[in-house]
PALUM-264030 format. One record per residue: z, y, x of N, C-alpha, C in turn; residue in one letter. Coordinates in steps of 0.1 Angstrom, whole numbers, padded with zeros to 4 digits, always signed. Example, Ala and Ser with C-alpha at 12.3 -4.5 7.8 and 13.67 -1.06 7.14 Angstrom:
<rs>
+0078-0057+0132+0078-0045+0123+0078-0033+0132A +0071-0022+0128+0071-0011+0137+0079+0000+0129S 
</rs>
This chain:
<rs>
+0000-0012+0008+0000+0000+0000+0000+0013+0009X +0008+0012+0020+0008+0024+0028-0006+0026+0034X -0013+0016+0038-0026+0017+0044-0035+0023+0033X -0034+0019+0021-0043+0024+0010-0040+0039+0008X -0027+0043+0008-0025+0057+0007-0031+0065+0018X -0031+0059+0030-0037+0066+0041-0052+0069+0039X -0059+0059+0033-0073+0060+0031-0076+0070+0020X -0066+0072+0011-0068+0081+0000-0065+0096+0004X -0060+0098+0016-0057+0112+0020-0070+0119+0022X -0070+0133+0019-0081+0141+0022-0084+0141+0037X -0096+0143+0041-0100+0142+0055-0091+0152+0064X -0089+0164+0058-0081+0174+0065-0067+0170+0069X -0061+0161+0061-0047+0158+0063-0045+0143+0068X -0056+0136+0071-0054+0122+0075-0047+0120+0088X -0050+0129+0098-0044+0127+0111-0029+0130+0111X -0025+0141+0104-0011+0144+0103-0004+0134+0094X -0011+0128+0084-0005+0117+0076-0001+0105+0086X -0010+0102+0095-0008+0091+0104+0004+0094+0113X +0004+0106+0118+0015+0110+0127+0028+0109+0120X +0029+0114+0108+0042+0113+0101+0046+0099+0098X +0036+0091+0095+0039+0076+0093+0044+0070+0105X +0038+0072+0117+0042+0067+0129+0056+0071+0133X +0059+0084+0131+0072+0090+0133+0083+0082+0125X +0079+0078+0113+0089+0071+0105+0092+0057+0112X +0082+0051+0118+0085+0038+0125+0094+0041+0136X +0092+0052+0144+0100+0055+0155+0115+0057+0151X +0116+0064+0140+0130+0067+0135+0137+0054+0131X +0130+0045+0125+0135+0032+0122+0140+0024+0134X +0132+0026+0145+0135+0019+0158+0148+0025+0163X +0150+0038+0163+0163+0044+0168+0174+0039+0159X +0173+0038+0146+0184+0034+0138+0187+0019+0141X +0177+0011+0143+0179-0003+0146+0186-0004+0160X +0182+0004+0169+0189+0004+0183+0203+0008+0182X +0206+0018+0173+0220+0022+0171+0229+0010+0166X +0224+0003+0156+0231-0009+0151+0233-0019+0162X +0223-0022+0170+0224-0032+0180+0234-0028+0191X +0234-0015+0195+0243-0011+0205+0257-0011+0200X +0259-0007+0188+0273-0008+0182+0278-0022+0182X +0269-0032+0179+0273-0046+0178+0276-0051+0193X +0269-0046+0203+0272-0050+0216+0285-0044+0221X +0288-0032+0217+0301-0026+0220+0313-0034+0214X +0311-0039+0202+0321-0047+0196+0323-0060+0203X +0312-0066+0207+0312-0079+0214+0319-0078+0227X +0317-0066+0234+0323-0064+0247+0338-0064+0246X +0343-0057+0235+0357-0057+0233+0363-0070+0230X +0356-0078+0222+0361-0092+0219+0361-0101+0231X +0351-0099+0239+0350-0108+0251+0362-0104+0261X +0364-0091+0263+0374-0087+0272+0388-0092+0268X +0391-0093+0255+0404-0098+0250+0405-0113+0253X +0394-0120+0253+0395-0134+0255+0396-0138+0270X +0394-0129+0279+0394-0132+0294+0408-0136+0299X +0418-0130+0292+0432-0132+0297+0435-0123+0308X +0426-0115+0313+0429-0105+0323+0433-0092+0317X +0445-0087+0320+0450-0075+0313+0442-0063+0316X +0437-0062+0328+0429-0050+0332+0416-0050+0325X +0409-0062+0325+0396-0063+0318+0398-0061+0303X +0408-0067+0298+0411-0066+0283+0412-0051+0279X +0420-0044+0287+0423-0030+0283+0411-0021+0285X +0404-0022+0296+0393-0014+0299+0381-0017+0291X +0378-0030+0288+0367-0034+0280+0369-0029+0266X +0381-0028+0261+0384-0023+0248+0381-0008+0247X +0385+0000+0257+0383+0014+0257+0368+0017+0260X +0362+0009+0269+0348+0011+0271+0339+0008+0259X +0343-0002+0251+0336-0005+0239+0336+0006+0229X +0348+0014+0229+0349+0025+0220+0338+0036+0224X +0337+0039+0237+0328+0049+0242+0313+0044+0240X +0311+0031+0242+0297+0026+0240+0293+0027+0225X +0303+0024+0216+0300+0025+0202+0297+0040+0198X +0304+0049+0205+0301+0063+0202+0287+0067+0208X +0284+0062+0219+0270+0064+0224+0260+0059+0215X +0262+0047+0209+0253+0042+0199+0252+0051+0187X +0263+0057+0183+0262+0066+0171+0253+0078+0173X +0252+0082+0186+0243+0093+0189+0228+0090+0186X +0225+0077+0186+0211+0073+0182+0209+0076+0168X +0219+0074+0159+0218+0078+0145+0217+0093+0143X +0224+0100+0152+0223+0115+0151+0209+0119+0154X +0203+0113+0165+0189+0116+0168+0180+0113+0157X +0182+0101+0151+0173+0097+0140+0174+0107+0128X +0185+0112+0125+0187+0122+0115+0179+0135+0118X +0180+0139+0130+0173+0151+0134+0158+0149+0134X +0153+0138+0138+0139+0135+0137+0134+0134+0123X +0142+0129+0114+0138+0128+0100+0137+0142+0094X +0146+0151+0097+0144+0165+0092+0132+0171+0098X +0129+0169+0110+0116+0174+0116+0104+0168+0109X +0105+0156+0106+0094+0149+0099+0092+0155+0085X +0103+0158+0078+0102+0165+0065+0095+0178+0066X +0097+0185+0076+0090+0198+0078+0075+0196+0080X +0071+0186+0088+0057+0183+0090+0050+0179+0077X +0057+0173+0068+0051+0170+0055+0047+0182+0047X +0053+0194+0049+0049+0206+0043+0035+0210+0048X +0033+0209+0061+0019+0212+0066+0009+0202+0060X +0013+0189+0059+0003+0179+0054+0000+0183+0039X +0010+0186+0031+0008+0189+0017-0001+0202+0016X +0000+0211+0025-0008+0223+0024-0023+0220+0028X -0024+0211+0038-0038+0207+0042-0044+0200+0030X -0037+0191+0024-0043+0184+0012-0047+0194+0001X -0040+0205+0000-0043+0215-0011-0055+0223-0007X -0058+0225+0006-0069+0233+0010-0082+0225+0009X -0082+0212+0011-0094+0204+0011-0103+0206-0001X -0098+0207-0013-0107+0209-0025-0115+0222-0024X -0109+0233-0019-0116+0246-0018-0128+0245-0008X -0125+0237+0003-0136+0235+0013-0147+0227+0007X -0143+0216+0000-0153+0208-0006-0162+0215-0017X -0155+0223-0025-0163+0231-0035-0173+0241-0029X -0168+0247-0019-0177+0257-0012-0190+0250-0006X -0187+0238+0000-0198+0231+0006-0207+0225-0004X -0202+0221-0015-0210+0215-0026-0219+0226-0032X -0214+0238-0035-0223+0248-0040-0233+0252-0030X -0230+0253-0017-0240+0257-0007-0251+0247-0007X -0247+0234-0008-0258+0223-0007-0267+0224-0020X -0261+0227-0031-0269+0229-0043-0279+0240-0042X -0275+0251-0036-0283+0263-0034-0295+0259-0025X -0292+0252-0014-0303+0248-0005-0313+0239-0011X -0308+0230-0019-0317+0220-0026-0326+0228-0036X -0320+0237-0043-0329+0244-0053-0339+0253-0046X -0335+0260-0035-0344+0268-0028-0356+0260-0022X -0353+0247-0019-0364+0239-0014-0373+0234-0025X -0366+0229-0037-0374+0223-0048-0379+0234-0057X -0371+0243-0061-0375+0254-0071-0371+0268-0066X -0379+0273-0057-0375+0286-0051-0374+0297-0061X -0381+0296-0072-0380+0307-0082-0370+0304-0094X -0362+0294-0092-0352+0291-0103-0342+0302-0105X -0339+0305-0117-0329+0316-0120-0315+0310-0117X -0314+0297-0116-0300+0291-0114-0295+0295-0100X -0305+0298-0091-0301+0301-0077-0291+0313-0077X -0295+0324-0085-0286+0336-0085-0272+0332-0090X -0272+0324-0101-0259+0320-0106-0250+0313-0096X -0257+0303-0089-0250+0295-0079-0245+0304-0067X -0253+0314-0064-0250+0323-0053-0237+0331-0057X -0236+0335-0069-0224+0342-0074-0212+0333-0074X -0214+0320-0077-0203+0310-0077-0199+0308-0062X -0209+0308-0053-0206+0306-0039-0197+0318-0034X -0200+0330-0038-0192+0341-0034-0177+0339-0038X -0175+0335-0051-0162+0333-0056-0155+0321-0048X -0163+0311-0046-0157+0300-0038-0153+0304-0024X -0161+0312-0018-0158+0317-0004-0145+0325-0005X -0144+0333-0015-0132+0341-0017-0119+0333-0018X -0120+0322-0026-0109+0313-0028-0106+0306-0014X -0117+0302-0007-0115+0295+0005-0109+0304+0016X -0112+0317+0016-0106+0326+0026-0091+0327+0023X -0087+0327+0011-0073+0328+0007-0066+0315+0012X -0072+0304+0008-0066+0291+0011-0065+0289+0026X -0075+0293+0034-0075+0291+0048-0064+0299+0055X -0062+0312+0050-0052+0320+0055-0038+0314+0052X -0036+0309+0040-0023+0302+0037-0021+0290+0046X -0031+0282+0048-0030+0271+0057-0026+0275+0071X -0032+0285+0077-0029+0290+0090-0014+0294+0091X -0010+0302+0081+0004+0307+0081+0014+0296+0080X +0012+0287+0071+0021+0276+0069+0021+0267+0082X +0010+0264+0087+0009+0255+0098+0016+0260+0110X +0014+0273+0114+0021+0279+0125+0036+0279+0124X +0040+0284+0112+0055+0285+0110+0061+0271+0110X +0056+0262+0102+0063+0249+0101+0061+0240+0114X +0050+0242+0121+0049+0235+0134+0060+0239+0143X +0063+0252+0144+0074+0256+0153+0087+0251+0148X +0089+0252+0135+0102+0248+0129+0104+0233+0131X +0094+0225+0129+0095+0210+0130+0099+0206+0144X +0092+0212+0154+0095+0207+0168+0107+0214+0174X +0111+0225+0168+0124+0231+0172+0135+0220+0168X +0135+0215+0156+0144+0205+0152+0143+0193+0160X +0131+0188+0163+0128+0176+0170+0134+0177+0184X +0131+0187+0191+0136+0188+0205+0151+0191+0206X +0156+0199+0196+0171+0201+0196+0178+0188+0194X +0173+0179+0185+0179+0166+0183+0179+0158+0196X +0168+0158+0203+0168+0150+0216+0178+0156+0226X +0179+0169+0227+0189+0175+0236+0203+0172+0232X +0206+0172+0219+0220+0169+0215+0223+0154+0219X +0214+0145+0215+0217+0131+0218+0219+0129+0233X +0210+0135+0241+0210+0133+0256+0223+0138+0262X +0227+0151+0258+0239+0157+0264+0252+0150+0260X +0252+0146+0247+0265+0139+0243+0266+0125+0249X +0254+0118+0250+0255+0105+0257+0258+0106+0272X +0254+0116+0278+0257+0118+0292+0272+0121+0293X +0278+0129+0284+0292+0132+0284+0300+0119+0283X +0296+0111+0273+0303+0099+0270+0302+0089+0282X +0290+0088+0288+0288+0078+0299+0296+0082+0311X +0297+0095+0314+0305+0099+0325+0320+0095+0323X +0325+0096+0311+0339+0092+0309+0340+0077+0310X +0330+0070+0305+0330+0055+0307+0331+0051+0321X +0324+0058+0330+0325+0055+0344+0339+0057+0350X +0346+0067+0344+0360+0069+0348+0369+0057+0345X +0366+0051+0333+0373+0039+0329+0371+0028+0339X +0358+0026+0344+0355+0015+0353+0363+0017+0366X +0365+0029+0370+0373+0031+0383+0387+0027+0382X +0392+0024+0370+0406+0020+0368+0408+0005+0371X +0397-0002+0372+0398-0017+0374+0398-0019+0389X +0409-0026+0393+0410-0030+0408+0402-0043+0410X +0392-0042+0418+0384-0054+0420+0386-0060+0434X +0398-0057+0440+0401-0062+0453+0402-0078+0453X +0394-0084+0462+0394-0099+0461+0408-0105+0464X +0411-0116+0458+0424-0123+0461+0421-0137+0465X +0431-0143+0472+0429-0157+0476+0435-0166+0466X +0432-0179+0466+0438-0188+0457+0453-0188+0457X +0459-0188+0445+0473-0187+0444+0479-0173+0442X +0471-0163+0446+0476-0149+0444+0471-0144+0430X +0477-0134+0425+0473-0128+0413+0473-0113+0415X +0465-0106+0407+0464-0091+0407+0476-0085+0401X +0480-0074+0407+0492-0067+0401+0490-0064+0386X +0500-0063+0379+0500-0060+0365+0492-0046+0363X +0484-0046+0353+0476-0034+0351+0485-0022+0346X +0484-0011+0353+0494+0000+0351+0487+0013+0347X +0474+0012+0343+0467+0024+0340+0463+0025+0325X +0471+0019+0317+0468+0020+0303+0468+0034+0297X +0478+0041+0302+0480+0055+0298+0468+0064+0302X +0464+0061+0315+0453+0069+0320+0440+0066+0312X +0438+0053+0308+0427+0049+0300+0427+0057+0287X +0438+0058+0281+0439+0065+0268+0436+0080+0270X +0440+0085+0281+0438+0099+0284+0423+0102+0286X +0416+0092+0292+0401+0093+0293+0394+0095+0279X +0399+0087+0270+0394+0088+0256+0397+0101+0250X +0409+0106+0253+0413+0119+0248+0404+0130+0254X +0401+0129+0266+0392+0139+0273+0378+0138+0267X +0373+0126+0264+0360+0125+0258+0360+0131+0244X +0371+0130+0236+0372+0136+0223+0371+0151+0225X +0379+0157+0234+0379+0171+0236+0365+0177+0240X +0359+0169+0249+0345+0174+0253+0335+0173+0242X +0336+0163+0234+0327+0162+0222+0329+0174+0212X +0342+0176+0210+0345+0187+0201+0341+0201+0206X +0342+0202+0219+0338+0215+0225+0323+0217+0228X +0316+0206+0226+0301+0207+0229+0294+0217+0219X +0286+0225+0225+0278+0234+0217+0264+0234+0223X +0253+0236+0215+0240+0235+0220+0237+0247+0229X +0230+0245+0240+0226+0256+0249+0211+0254+0252X +0202+0258+0243+0188+0256+0244+0180+0269+0243X +0168+0268+0247+0159+0280+0246+0157+0283+0231X +0160+0295+0227+0158+0298+0212+0143+0299+0209X +0139+0294+0197+0126+0295+0192+0124+0308+0184X +0115+0316+0188+0113+0329+0181+0104+0327+0169X +0106+0336+0159+0097+0335+0147+0094+0349+0142X +0082+0352+0138+0078+0364+0132+0074+0362+0117X +0078+0350+0112+0074+0347+0099+0083+0351+0088X +0092+0361+0091+0102+0365+0082+0096+0372+0070X +0084+0378+0071+0078+0386+0060+0068+0378+0052X +0069+0364+0054+0059+0356+0047+0064+0354+0032X +0055+0358+0023+0058+0358+0009+0058+0344+0003X +0061+0343-0010+0062+0330-0017+0048+0324-0019X +0037+0331-0017+0024+0326-0018+0018+0323-0004X +0027+0322+0006+0023+0319+0020+0014+0330+0026X +0015+0342+0021+0008+0353+0026+0018+0364+0030X +0015+0373+0039+0024+0384+0042+0029+0391+0030X +0042+0394+0029+0047+0401+0017+0043+0415+0017X +0040+0422+0028+0035+0435+0028+0028+0438+0041X +0018+0446+0042+0011+0449+0054+0020+0455+0064X +0019+0451+0077+0027+0456+0087+0019+0464+0097X +0022+0476+0099+0014+0484+0109+0020+0482+0123X +0012+0486+0133+0016+0484+0147+0029+0493+0150X +0030+0504+0143+0042+0513+0145+0054+0507+0138X +0052+0500+0127+0064+0495+0119+0064+0480+0119X +0060+0474+0129+0060+0459+0129+0074+0454+0127X +0074+0442+0120+0086+0436+0117+0092+0431+0130X +0105+0432+0131+0112+0427+0144+0111+0412+0145X +0110+0407+0157+0109+0393+0160+0123+0387+0156X +0123+0376+0149+0135+0369+0145+0136+0356+0154X +0147+0350+0153+0149+0337+0160+0154+0327+0150X +0150+0314+0154+0156+0303+0147+0170+0301+0153X +0180+0307+0147+0193+0309+0153+0199+0295+0156X +0206+0295+0168+0214+0284+0171+0229+0287+0169X +0236+0280+0161+0250+0283+0158+0258+0277+0170X +0269+0284+0172+0278+0280+0183+0290+0273+0178X +0292+0273+0165+0304+0266+0160+0300+0255+0150X +0306+0244+0152+0302+0232+0145+0314+0225+0139X +0313+0221+0126+0323+0213+0120+0324+0199+0126X +0335+0193+0125+0337+0179+0131+0338+0169+0120X +0334+0157+0123+0336+0145+0114+0344+0135+0121X +0351+0126+0114+0359+0116+0119+0350+0104+0123X +0350+0100+0136+0343+0089+0140+0351+0076+0139X +0345+0066+0133+0352+0054+0130+0357+0048+0144X +0348+0049+0154+0351+0042+0166+0362+0048+0174X +0362+0061+0176+0372+0067+0183+0385+0069+0175X +0384+0070+0162+0396+0071+0154+0404+0058+0155X +0398+0047+0155+0405+0034+0155+0413+0033+0168X +0408+0039+0179+0414+0036+0192+0424+0047+0196X +0420+0060+0194+0428+0071+0198+0430+0082+0188X +0426+0079+0176+0429+0088+0164+0424+0102+0167X +0411+0103+0170+0406+0117+0171+0392+0117+0165X +0388+0129+0160+0375+0130+0154+0364+0134+0164X +0352+0130+0161+0341+0134+0169+0333+0145+0161X +0324+0151+0169+0317+0162+0163+0306+0158+0154X +0304+0164+0143+0293+0161+0134+0279+0167+0140X +0269+0160+0136+0256+0165+0140+0253+0179+0135X +0246+0187+0143+0244+0201+0139+0231+0203+0131X +0224+0192+0128+0210+0194+0123+0209+0198+0109X +0219+0195+0101+0218+0200+0087+0219+0215+0087X +0229+0220+0095+0230+0234+0096+0218+0240+0103X +0213+0233+0113+0202+0239+0121+0190+0240+0112X +0187+0231+0103+0176+0232+0094+0177+0243+0085X +0189+0246+0080+0191+0256+0070+0188+0270+0076X +0189+0271+0089+0186+0284+0095+0172+0289+0094X +0163+0280+0090+0149+0283+0089+0146+0290+0076X +0155+0288+0066+0152+0293+0053+0155+0308+0052X +0146+0316+0048+0148+0330+0046+0145+0333+0031X +0149+0345+0027+0147+0348+0013+0132+0349+0009X +0124+0351+0019+0110+0353+0017+0102+0341+0021X +0108+0330+0026+0100+0319+0031+0094+0311+0019X +0082+0307+0020+0076+0299+0010+0081+0285+0009X +0081+0280-0003+0085+0266-0005+0072+0259-0008X +0069+0249+0001+0056+0243+0000+0057+0229-0006X +0069+0223-0004+0070+0209-0008+0070+0207-0023X +0061+0198-0027+0061+0195-0041+0053+0205-0050X +0047+0215-0044+0039+0224-0052+0027+0228-0045X +0017+0232-0052+0005+0237-0046+0006+0252-0043X +0001+0257-0031+0002+0271-0028-0004+0279-0040X +0003+0289-0045+0000+0295-0057-0013+0303-0056X -0016+0308-0044-0028+0316-0043-0041+0308-0042X -0040+0295-0042-0052+0287-0042-0059+0289-0056X -0052+0291-0066-0058+0293-0079-0061+0308-0081X -0071+0312-0074-0075+0326-0074-0081+0331-0087X -0081+0343-0090-0087+0348-0102-0102+0347-0102X -0107+0341-0112-0122+0339-0112-0128+0346-0124X -0120+0354-0131-0125+0361-0143-0132+0373-0141X -0133+0378-0128-0140+0390-0125-0155+0388-0129X -0161+0398-0135-0174+0397-0139-0184+0398-0127X -0193+0388-0126-0202+0388-0115-0212+0400-0116X -0215+0405-0105-0225+0416-0105-0239+0410-0104X -0248+0419-0107-0262+0414-0107-0268+0418-0094X -0261+0418-0084-0266+0422-0071-0274+0411-0065X -0285+0415-0058-0294+0405-0052-0287+0400-0039X -0287+0387-0037-0280+0382-0025-0291+0378-0015X -0295+0387-0008-0307+0385+0001-0304+0378+0013X -0291+0380+0019-0288+0374+0031-0274+0367+0030X -0272+0358+0040-0259+0351+0040-0248+0361+0045X -0252+0371+0053-0242+0381+0058-0237+0389+0046X -0246+0392+0036-0242+0400+0025-0232+0391+0016X -0235+0378+0015-0226+0369+0007-0212+0369+0013X -0211+0367+0026-0198+0367+0033-0191+0380+0031X -0198+0391+0032-0191+0404+0031-0186+0405+0017X -0194+0401+0007-0189+0402-0007-0177+0392-0009X -0177+0381-0003-0166+0371-0004-0154+0377+0001X -0154+0384+0012-0142+0390+0018-0137+0401+0009X -0147+0408+0002-0143+0419-0007-0136+0413-0019X -0141+0402-0024-0134+0395-0036-0121+0390-0032X -0120+0384-0020-0107+0379-0015-0097+0390-0014X -0101+0402-0009-0091+0413-0008-0087+0418-0021X -0096+0417-0032-0091+0421-0045-0082+0411-0051X -0084+0398-0047-0075+0387-0052-0061+0389-0047X -0061+0392-0034-0048+0393-0027-0041+0407-0030X -0050+0416-0035-0046+0429-0041-0033+0435-0036X 
</rs>
């Protein structure tokens, strides 16, 4: 069924449809990896308890906690990628909406050429040329909307995408560094038969390592290159809300990065050392793209695609294609009014 839906996509949106579909497979792989890594962490803790070695038992248990938290960051990444994928869908939907206007313009142009070849004196040619002018006006509006939506949502989508990767990487590095501190608490000095290792005396230090990991996760904030945007004056019809002169240009905005993040309770770390870990920032991060003037593209057709066609056609002779295009731009400007 998914393959069938891909074949039914308009030509303009087929490639982005495939990209979004492939991204979904990648997200599923990250989620599966998170589950497997969490399972491995649990098995490590169980194995360490069965060894009968107090040092291995204690450290493997704490190490399993950190590895489970590392696995959880894969889910955080998957969530961020899913939000990015949702933004790309808005571009795909707009592309799908633009395709009919392109097809209509091409169809009328083909009919005109056929008539000029078969019946050069047909009165229908004038009527079709007038329809072509209106179709070109509609197409100009649709193409402008597509460009505006594509540029804005492309930046938004991959801002979310790259921010999710950075968060996953930095948090996993933080946790892995603390895990290495735990390994240094294990005394691996060789012993001879009959001797035993001293009783493990670093249990308190191991718990402190977990506390440090908690504090570092809670204090983590994103430090990334901000993504700038000039799309703040984009109206609800995916067109500029008002003309902007060079003297009064709208100020450049940023896809803001917040520095304060709420926390959530992690099952893994709470069970061992009763502390919460930080919640992913991506729900907040995505909300920052929404402005009062930002268009909503999901689930609706861009409103300006349905341009006014009730204007009375003039009886002007359309001698050249240049004249047709000039008239189309004039009609488009009146439509955008």
